[in-house]
Every structure is written in C-alpha cells, then in structure tokens.
N, C-alpha and C positions, 0 to 999 in steps of 0.2 A: 621720366628722367632716365630710367634704366629698364630695358625690356630684354627678354631672351631672343637670340637670333637663330637658334637651331630650328629647323623647319617645323616640326610638330608644335613646339612651344610658341614659335612666332605666329603660326596660324591661329592658335588660341588667343593670343594677344590681339591679332587683327580682327578676329570675330567679335571680341569684346568692344574694341574701339571703332568698329565699322559703322557705316551709315546704311541707308536704304539702297539696296542693290537695284540698278537700272538695267542690267544686262550689257553684253558686249564688253565686259571688263571695266565698266564705268560705274562709279557709285556717287550718290548724292546724299549729303547730310543736311537736313533742313536747318540745323542749328548753326553749323559752321559755314554753310555754303561752299563746302570743299568738294571739288570734283577732281578725281584722280583717274587717269586713263589706264592704270594698271599697277599691279604689285601691292597696292594698299587701298583700303576703302575707308571713307569717313574720316575719322581722326587718326587712324593708324599711319605711322610713318613707313614709307617703303623701306624694306630691309637694307637695301644698298645705300640708303641715306644715313643709316645709323652708324655711329662711331664704334668700331668693334673692340671689345676687350675679352680676355679669356680668364677663366677661373678654374680652380681645382677643388675637389671635395664637395661639389654641389650636384644637384640633380641634372643641371645643364652646365656645360663648360663655355658656351659662347653667349655673350651678352652684347647689347648695343646701348650706347649712351646717346641721348638726344643730340642732334647735330649742332645745336647752338651751345653745347657745353664741352668744347674740346679740351679745356684745361683740366677737367676732371680726369680725363684719360691720362694726361701727363702726370698728375699726382698719383693716380692709381698705379701706374707702371713704375713710379719711383718708390712705391710702398708707403706713401704718405696719405692714402685715402682708402676707405673701405665703405662698402654699401651694406647697410643693415636693412634688409627689405622685409616687407610684410610685418612690420612692427608698428602697431598703432596703440590706441589707448584701451585695448581689451583688458578685462580683469584676469582672464586665463585663456589659454589656447582654445579656440572654438571653431569647429567645422560647420559646414552648412547643415549637416544632419543634427549636430548639437543645437544649433540655433532653432531649427524647425521643431525639435522635440522639447525644447526648453530645459535641457539638462545642464546647462552652464549658466553661470552668472554673467549678466551683460551690463555694460556701462549705461549710465543714465543718458538719455537723449541720443540714442545710438546713431540716428541718421541726421543729427543736427550739427552743422559746421561750427557755430559758436560754442556749443557745449563741448565739442571735442578739442577746440582750441584751448579752452579752460582746462580740460582733463590733462592735456599735455603739460600744462604748467603747474598743476597741483599734484599729479600722479595719484590722484584718488578718484578714479572714474566711478566709484560706487556712489559718490555724492555729487549732486548737481550744483554748480555754482562755485564761487571762490571761497566758501566758508573754510575749507581745509587749509587755505593759504598756499602760496607758491612754494615749491620744493627748494628753490634757491634762497628764498627768504627764510624758510625754516632752517636751512643749512647754515646760513649766515649767523643766525642766533645761536645755534649749537656750537659753532666754531669760532665765535667772536673772541673768546679768551685767548685763542692761539693763532689767529689768522693774521693779525696786524696791529700796529700801533698808529692808527691814522684817524684823522677827522672825517675821512671819506668812507662812505659805506662800501663794504665788499662787493655789493651789487651796484653796477653802473648801467644805466639804460640810455641808449641813443634814440629810443623811440617812445619816450614819455613813460607815464605810469603803466604798470602791468601787473598781472596776477603772479607771474613766475617769481618775481623778486620781492614780493610783499609778504612779510611774515606777520607774526602776532604783534610784534612791536617794532619791526624794522621795515624801512622803505628804501627803495633804490635812490642813488644819487642820479639826478637827471642831467645829462650832458647834451651838448648840441654840436653838430659838425661845423656850424658857423662860428664857433668860438665859445668862450666862457660867458655864461649869462650873468651879468653883474647888475647891481642896483644903479640906475642911471644917476650920474653926477656924483656918485660916492667916490671918495678919495680925490676929488677935484676941488672941493670947497670945504675948508676946515670947519666953518660955521655949520654948514649942512651936515657934515659928519657928526659934529658934536650934538646937534639937535636930534638926529636919527638915533644915535647911541643912547641919548638920555631917555628918549621915548621907549625904546626897546628894553632898556635895563630896569625900568620901573617894575614894581610888584603890583599886579592887578588882582583884585579880589574875584573878578569874574573869570572863571576857569577858561572860557573861550578866548577872552582877551589875553590872558596869560599865555595860553598855548600859541596863539597867533604871534605874540611878541617874541616868544622863545624861538619859534620856527623861523621867523624872519631874521632874528639875530644870528642864528646858526647858519642860515643860508648865506648871509653876507660874509661871515667868517670862512665858510667852506669855499665860496667862490674866490676869495682872495688867496687862500691856501692853494687851491687848485690851479689858479692862474700863475702863481709863482712857480709851481712845480713844472708846468709846461713851458713857461718862459725861460726856465733854467736849462732846458735841453740844448745840446750842441747845435741843433737845428730846430729852433722854436716852431711851434705849430702856427702856420699862417692860413687862416680861413680862405684867403684869396687863392691859395694853391689848389683848392678843391672845387672852385666855383664852376668848373666845367665837368665835374664828376657827376655820375648818376647818384640818386638818393642813397642807394645801398653802398656804393663805393666811397662816398664822402663820409658815411658813418664808420665804415671799416678803417678809413684813413685816420679818423679821430681815435678809434680804439687802439690802433697801433701806437699812436703817440702817447696815449695814457699808459699803455703797457711799458713803453720806453721810460716813462717817468715814475715807474712803480716804486723805486727806491726813495726818491724825493717825496713821494706821497705816503711812504711808510707802509706799503702794501707788499705782501708776499703771496696773496691769493686774490683773484678777481673773477667775477662772473659778469659778462656783458650780455646785453639784450638788444637785438636789432629785429625789427619787424618790417616786412615788406608785403604790403597787401596787394590786392588786385588780381588774385588768382581764381576767383569765383566767376569764371566766364559764363555768360549766358547767351549773348548774341553772336559771339565769335570765339574761336579757340586758337586756331593755328597761328595767326599773326600775333595776337597779344601774348600768347605763351612764348613764342619765339623771341619777342622783344624782352620779356621778363627774364628768360633764360640767358640771353645775351648779357643783360645787366648783371645777373648773378655771376656768370662766368668771369666777367671782367673784375667784379668786386672781389671774388675769391682769389683771383690771381694777384691783384694789387695787395691784398691783405697778407697772403702767404709769402710773397716776396719780401714784404716788410718784416714779417716775423723771422724769416731766414736771415735777413740782414742783421737782425738783433741777436742771432744765435740762439733763438728760443723755440726752434721747431720741435724740440722734444718736450716742451713745457706748455704748449698751447694746444687745445682741442677746439676745433670748430665743428659744429654739427647743426643740422637742420631738423625742424619738427614742423609737420604740416597737418 
C-alpha cells in the first residue's frame, strides 16, 4: 500500500518483493507468474507506477502509494489521512537481533494469520484466542453509562459477529447493507404478532429457552426501532441504491446512513466493523490485489464524501488493521 520511493530504500523494497532473476533485466516469480521487463522484479511495482507523496520528519521523505489507491493521495494532501507504518501486534518494539536472541516478549502464534487477526481485535497478543475479548466490546462496557441512551449497541457490525466488538457481556448489533433484517411477516398480521409476542413474553424455567426467548424479543424490538430511525431520515436508506456497489462500498454506505441517524437512535458514540477478506493470495497476487485495492479506494471515497456532507469529518476516524 505504501513504499519508499527514494533510490536506496526502493531497492530494499524491490529486493524483498522480487522474484527469481532470469537475467537481461527480466524476472519471473513462480507464484504470481509476473514477468517485468525492467524497473521491478517479481511483486515489486515499478517506481514510476507508484503514486508519489512527500513527508517530513521521517527517515525518508519520498514515498509511493499503490497505483490503485489514488484517493489516499487526495486525502493525504488534504491533511485528512496519515500512514502509521510498521505497527502490528507486537508486545514491544523488537528488532531482528532481539528476535534471534530471545530478549523480547513475542506475541502468541507469531507467524499465524488467524492469530494476528484476533490479536488486532483483542490488543492482548500475549494470549492466544479470544478469551481477553475485543477491545471495542470492553470499551462499550466501560463507557455504557455515558455513551448513549439507546436500545442499540454502541458496537455495530456490517460483517457479522466478530471478536473486536464482543465483550464480557456485550455483543454487537448486526446490520446488513441490504436493509434492516426483520422477522418475516411481523407487523403485517395482528394475530401473528400477538402469537409471537405471547410466546416470547412467557417465563421459561429452562435457562436456554428463557435466554432464546429474551434474545428474540429484543431482536424484534431493536429491528423496529432501527428501521424507524433510518426511515425518518430526509433521504431514507434504500437498499436498491447500493445494488451495484462493491461489498465494501455497500457496507460503508449503510454506515454513513446509521451515523446520519445517530440522534434518532439516541447515540453519541459508535464503533463500526467492516471486514473484507480475500487478501491471503496464494496462486496470484498482482491482479487480485489490484482489484481489491480498487474496491477499497472507491469505498473510502464514497464514505468520506458522505461524512463530509454530514459535516462530521472532524468526528469520524476510519482506520484499517490487517
């Protein structure tokens, strides 16, 4: 996504991302089947293809953005975007020599993609798995008394259940870019409504039955409340308006509408979760990565323009974790 463009640093990047050198300025990478006749080898983008940006106060002043992420340059030059590089889920700063001599604490499952996805979401890399719970879920529980007066969780996910937003007792509200998920035929047949409400309002001696009834009743009430808030907007959310959007853009469009409805929802603080998979390329890299970056670029532009139109550009932070 971001690489140095100055000669020495770029050569280091190229050597790391390069393939098997064939001679005559041509390289071949058996994983990507990428052949480049000059300037770059293997997975390395040619320097002239990178979108240039400048920085101060760094070891290098010239950097390049992936050519399929042009909107990031726009945001960067507006002062609305920053790159926080080389920050992963390490417990403490660790050099290669530190790693080799074992002088620093290392996260569990150091070379495991799934483990580090969870570490990003718990911020407790010393512990493997989701036992520490997600930091957004823990935050919601700490701040619940001051954050809002709403029936909706402070954590809203557009990508289903996740570790990040799950606390000791809290779970995220699951939304969908295709619209509010409602109980089929509810609010269409009075007799059906009465029957469902009667079943769910009963007291069950079995704790599992009682929990299921309570969860279903709360889900119905929440979906009605959520739909009313979105329908009350000056331009209500129309799922058909995002039918041609990418998966990521459609989720961001829904988030923008939920933020717009924050007052009706009784919220003054929200944390949203969007997941876009497909980055663990094995048989190819160049083309699939380009397609994903194009999707991300368009989604970020759509979302940020919506946030600016709401006058909330100083109240919303969008970040990525990989």
